[in-house]
C-alpha positions in Angstrom: 40.9 18.5 33.1 39.3 21.2 30.9 41.6 23.9 29.5 40.3 27.5 29.3 40.6 28.9 25.8 41.2 32.6 26.4 41.9 33.3 22.7 39.0 31.4 21.3 37.8 34.4 19.2 41.0 34.0 17.1 40.3 30.4 16.2 36.8 31.2 15.1 37.8 33.1 12.0 38.4 36.4 13.8 34.7 36.8 14.4 35.0 39.7 16.8 38.0 41.5 15.3 36.6 42.2 11.9 33.3 43.4 13.3 35.1 45.8 15.6 37.2 47.1 12.7 34.2 47.5 10.5 32.3 49.3 13.2 35.2 51.6 13.9 35.6 52.3 10.1 31.9 53.2 9.8 32.0 55.5 12.8 35.1 57.3 11.5 33.6 57.7 8.0 30.4 59.1 9.5 32.3 61.5 11.7 34.2 62.7 8.6 31.0 63.3 6.8 29.4 65.1 9.7 32.5 67.3 10.1 32.5 68.1 6.4 28.8 69.0 6.6 29.0 70.8 9.9 32.4 72.3 10.6 31.2 73.4 14.1 31.6 69.8 15.2 35.3 70.0 14.5 35.6 73.2 16.4 33.8 71.6 19.3 36.0 68.5 19.2 39.2 70.5 19.2 38.0 72.8 21.9 37.0 69.8 24.1 40.4 68.2 23.5 42.2 71.3 24.4 40.2 71.8 27.6 40.7 68.2 28.6 44.5 68.5 28.1 44.5 71.7 30.1 42.5 70.2 32.9 44.8 67.2 33.0 47.9 69.4 33.2 46.4 71.4 36.0 45.5 68.2 37.9 49.0 66.9 37.4 50.6 70.1 38.6 48.3 70.1 41.7 49.3 66.5 42.5 53.0 67.3 41.9 52.7 70.3 44.3 51.1 68.2 47.0 53.7 65.5 46.7 56.4 68.1 46.8 55.0 69.6 50.0 54.9 66.2 51.7 58.5 65.5 50.6 59.6 68.8 52.1 58.4 67.7 55.5 60.7 64.6 55.4 63.7 66.6 54.3 66.3 66.9 57.0 68.9 69.6 56.6 71.8 69.1 59.1 73.4 72.5 59.9 76.6 70.7 61.1 77.1 68.8 57.9 80.6 69.4 56.5 
């Protein structure tokens, strides 16, 4: 019976991992150089991040409100409870 080797990339000298780290490092260095040359990029990145966080919070609040409304329908308040 043949065994599947799910972690074969590790036994081959970390072939994929070092390439991914190298690519990520190059991308981060290029982003740093671009931000140093064009500060508007940093402004755009921060503004985009703030807008995405705000949109996520609004979506979370909307979902929480709808769940709360559904939960209210199932709440039974017994007037004769002592």
